[in-house]
Residue frames relative to the residue before (quaternion, step in Angstrom):
aa qw qx qy qz dx dy dz
X 1.0000 0.0000 0.0000 0.0000 0.00 0.00 0.00
X 0.4120 -0.6861 0.5481 0.2431 3.41 -1.16 0.66
X 0.0133 0.8472 -0.5296 0.0399 3.60 -0.46 1.03
X 0.1163 -0.7757 0.6147 0.0838 3.64 -0.78 0.78
X 0.0746 -0.7817 0.6148 0.0731 3.61 -0.84 0.86
X 0.1352 -0.7631 0.6311 0.0320 3.42 -0.90 0.94
X 0.1590 -0.7240 0.6637 0.1004 3.69 -0.92 0.92
X 0.2745 -0.7699 0.5661 0.1071 3.69 -0.62 1.14
X 0.8908 -0.0674 0.0013 0.4493 3.44 -0.75 1.12
X 0.7125 0.2519 -0.2419 0.6085 3.53 1.25 0.86
X 0.4175 -0.6887 0.5345 0.2563 3.46 -1.38 0.39
X 0.2679 -0.7772 0.5428 0.1721 3.59 -0.52 1.08
X 0.5680 -0.5800 0.4910 0.3161 3.52 -1.28 0.69
X 0.5552 -0.6164 0.4504 0.3302 3.46 -1.22 0.61
X 0.6115 0.5591 -0.3352 0.4484 3.58 1.06 -0.53
X 0.6521 0.4929 -0.3038 0.4895 3.54 1.10 -0.81
X 0.6909 0.4397 -0.3439 0.4594 3.54 0.93 -0.54
X 0.6313 0.5046 -0.3520 0.4721 3.58 1.04 -0.29
X 0.5899 0.5734 -0.3336 0.4603 3.44 1.22 -0.60
X 0.6603 0.4848 -0.2874 0.4964 3.62 0.94 -1.09
X 0.6603 0.5430 -0.3296 0.4005 3.60 0.83 -0.95
X 0.6336 0.5561 -0.2644 0.4684 3.50 1.11 -1.06
X 0.6568 0.5314 -0.2824 0.4544 3.52 0.82 -1.06
X 0.7594 0.3946 -0.2192 0.4685 3.54 0.62 -1.25
X 0.5770 0.5745 -0.4173 0.4036 3.70 1.05 -0.21
X 0.5351 0.6315 -0.3421 0.4448 3.50 1.37 -0.29
X 0.5429 0.6136 -0.3882 0.4220 3.62 1.24 -0.41
X 0.5654 0.6353 -0.3931 0.3495 3.55 1.05 -0.50
X 0.5649 0.6214 -0.3120 0.4444 3.52 1.34 -0.51
X 0.7293 0.4598 -0.1929 0.4686 3.55 1.17 -0.68
X 0.7517 0.0335 0.0036 0.6587 3.46 1.26 -0.64
X 0.3309 -0.7876 0.5008 0.1393 3.49 -0.74 1.32
X 0.7493 0.4330 -0.2503 0.4340 3.57 1.01 -0.25
X 0.2116 0.7807 -0.5486 0.2118 3.66 1.04 0.66
X 0.2948 -0.7781 0.5230 0.1847 3.59 -0.63 1.02
X 0.7705 -0.2546 0.2065 0.5466 3.56 0.67 -1.15
X 0.1618 -0.8182 0.5420 0.1025 3.60 -1.08 0.26
X 0.1593 -0.7813 0.5952 0.0995 3.53 -1.14 0.56
X 0.2182 -0.7860 0.5770 0.0416 3.53 -1.00 1.01
X 0.0253 -0.7892 0.6130 0.0262 3.52 -0.86 0.84
X 0.1424 -0.7640 0.6275 0.0464 3.51 -0.89 1.35
X 0.0135 -0.7853 0.6175 -0.0431 3.40 -0.88 1.04
X 0.3070 -0.6823 0.6351 0.1917 3.64 -1.43 0.52
X 0.2292 -0.7872 0.5629 0.1047 3.49 -0.69 1.26
X 0.7658 0.2779 -0.2126 0.5396 3.63 -0.67 1.03
X 0.3717 0.7467 -0.4645 0.2976 3.59 1.28 0.24
X 0.5891 0.5772 -0.3792 0.4195 3.70 1.10 -0.41
X 0.7113 0.4545 -0.2308 0.4840 3.59 1.18 -0.47
X 0.3896 -0.7402 0.4130 0.3603 3.48 1.67 0.03
X 0.7059 0.3240 -0.3525 0.5220 3.61 0.92 0.76
X 0.3030 -0.7977 0.5053 0.1287 3.41 -0.24 1.43
X 0.2306 -0.7645 0.5923 0.1078 3.72 -0.71 1.08
X 0.8318 -0.0420 0.0339 0.5525 3.73 0.72 -0.84
X 0.2974 -0.7143 0.5819 0.2502 3.31 -1.25 0.07
X 0.2880 -0.7688 0.5641 0.0885 3.52 -0.92 1.09
X 0.0622 -0.7432 0.6661 -0.0117 3.55 -1.06 0.85
X 0.0022 0.7760 -0.6299 0.0327 3.46 -0.97 1.13
X 0.0502 -0.8087 0.5857 -0.0204 3.60 -0.74 1.01
X 0.1507 -0.7602 0.6315 0.0229 3.49 -0.97 1.18
X 0.0214 -0.7946 0.6059 0.0325 3.67 -0.70 0.88
X 0.2227 -0.7453 0.6122 0.1420 3.58 -1.03 0.85
X 0.0674 0.7168 -0.6934 0.0282 3.48 -1.08 1.00
X 0.7453 -0.4472 0.2850 0.4042 3.47 -1.34 0.53
X 0.8355 0.1268 -0.0640 0.5308 3.79 -0.45 1.01
X 0.8295 0.2155 -0.0903 0.5073 3.51 1.08 -0.07
X 0.1749 -0.7599 0.6109 0.1369 3.73 -1.14 0.56
X 0.1560 -0.7684 0.6080 0.1247 3.64 -0.72 0.95
X 0.0880 -0.7999 0.5935 0.0148 3.55 -1.02 0.82
X 0.0397 0.7767 -0.6271 0.0452 3.75 -0.76 0.89
X 0.1337 -0.7587 0.6376 -0.0022 3.46 -1.17 0.99
X 0.0096 0.8198 -0.5704 0.0498 3.69 -0.55 1.06
X 0.1330 -0.7305 0.6535 0.1471 3.72 -1.11 0.64
X 0.1429 0.7770 -0.6054 0.0965 3.52 -1.16 0.58
X 0.5957 -0.5793 0.3840 0.4025 3.53 -1.22 0.07
X 0.7593 0.1886 -0.1267 0.6098 3.69 1.14 -0.34
X 0.5601 -0.5979 0.4493 0.3563 3.45 -1.23 0.59
X 0.5956 0.6136 -0.3301 0.3998 3.59 1.19 -0.74
X 0.7114 0.4466 -0.2375 0.4880 3.54 0.97 -0.94
X 0.6101 0.5353 -0.3315 0.4810 3.51 1.32 -0.60
X 0.5767 0.5632 -0.3398 0.4845 3.54 1.27 -0.77
X 0.6324 0.5409 -0.3238 0.4502 3.73 0.82 -0.91
X 0.7379 0.4532 -0.2475 0.4346 3.51 0.82 -1.12
X 0.5935 0.5633 -0.3171 0.4794 3.51 1.25 -0.63
X 0.5823 0.5895 -0.3101 0.4661 3.51 1.10 -0.96
X 0.7203 0.4389 -0.2785 0.4594 3.59 0.68 -1.13
X 0.6964 0.4546 -0.3411 0.4383 3.62 0.77 -0.62
X 0.6445 0.5037 -0.3394 0.4644 3.51 1.00 -0.68
X 0.5797 0.5785 -0.3786 0.4313 3.62 0.93 -0.68
X 0.6538 0.5407 -0.2921 0.4415 3.48 0.93 -1.15
X 0.6970 0.4913 -0.2588 0.4537 3.46 0.81 -1.31
X 0.6471 0.4879 -0.3436 0.4746 3.76 0.88 -0.79
X 0.6692 0.4838 -0.3543 0.4389 3.65 0.72 -0.86
X 0.6295 0.5104 -0.3396 0.4774 3.68 1.01 -0.76
X 0.6093 0.5464 -0.3378 0.4649 3.70 0.94 -0.73
X 0.7321 0.4740 -0.2362 0.4284 3.47 0.71 -1.15
X 0.6152 0.5260 -0.3227 0.4906 3.55 1.37 -0.64
X 0.6495 0.5352 -0.3014 0.4482 3.48 0.97 -0.69
X 0.6047 0.5621 -0.2877 0.4854 3.45 1.35 -0.71
X 0.7179 0.4503 -0.2127 0.4864 3.45 1.04 -1.00
X 0.4634 0.6874 -0.4434 0.3409 3.57 1.28 -0.30
X 0.6289 0.5782 -0.3620 0.3730 3.54 1.10 -0.71
X 0.7086 0.4103 -0.2537 0.5150 3.49 1.23 -0.37
X 0.3319 0.7600 -0.5043 0.2406 3.53 1.06 0.63
X 0.7096 -0.5023 0.3023 0.3908 3.54 -1.32 0.27
X 0.6014 0.5619 -0.3673 0.4332 3.56 1.09 -0.55
X 0.6545 0.5213 -0.2818 0.4695 3.45 0.93 -0.94
X 0.6452 0.5435 -0.2772 0.4598 3.52 1.00 -1.03
X 0.5783 0.5637 -0.3202 0.4954 3.60 1.23 -0.90
X 0.7359 0.4512 -0.2379 0.4453 3.52 0.64 -1.13
X 0.6237 0.5007 -0.3704 0.4723 3.56 0.90 -0.35
X 0.6219 0.5304 -0.3311 0.4714 3.52 1.08 -0.73
X 0.6839 0.4684 -0.3380 0.4457 3.55 0.88 -0.74
X 0.6434 0.5058 -0.3494 0.4562 3.53 1.03 -0.49
X 0.5849 0.5422 -0.3771 0.4709 3.51 1.12 -0.37
X 0.6609 0.4929 -0.3115 0.4725 3.59 1.00 -0.85
X 0.6771 0.3825 -0.3503 0.5220 3.74 0.92 -0.44
X 0.1138 -0.8135 0.5677 0.0547 3.56 0.00 1.29
X 0.5280 -0.6343 0.4350 0.3601 3.59 -0.96 0.56
X 0.4773 -0.6689 0.5307 0.2076 3.45 -1.30 0.92
X 0.3481 -0.7328 0.5478 0.2043 3.54 -0.74 1.13
X 0.1184 -0.7919 0.5955 0.0647 3.56 -0.99 0.83
X 0.3222 -0.7131 0.5862 0.2097 3.66 -0.88 0.73
X 0.2292 -0.7753 0.5779 0.1116 3.65 -0.63 1.10
X 0.5753 0.6372 -0.3797 0.3447 3.62 1.15 -0.51
X 0.6054 0.5823 -0.3904 0.3768 3.67 1.03 -0.33
């Protein structure tokens, strides 16, 4: 998955960026059609020179939909874990909705439509 990580008003450590990339790459196992993702890392309370919380926002693009999650936590690592859980649930739900079109009810309806063959009409009369 193509993932862009933006650290807003600070410079993120390479190990943090690699950690986030590795964790979010695991989302490919839950939905096979993730197009791209954007991560925004922010420090809450930075205007008072005393950082209270770390904010992580993730936007994922899948065909026909955009998923967005925002989490606050003491560290970016724990926020990443929470974001991962929420996105995992959202991706599974999206995939289930997509697969509902191949449900047994729809398959039965298609079979009934096949049984009702069209009647041929002669227009020459």
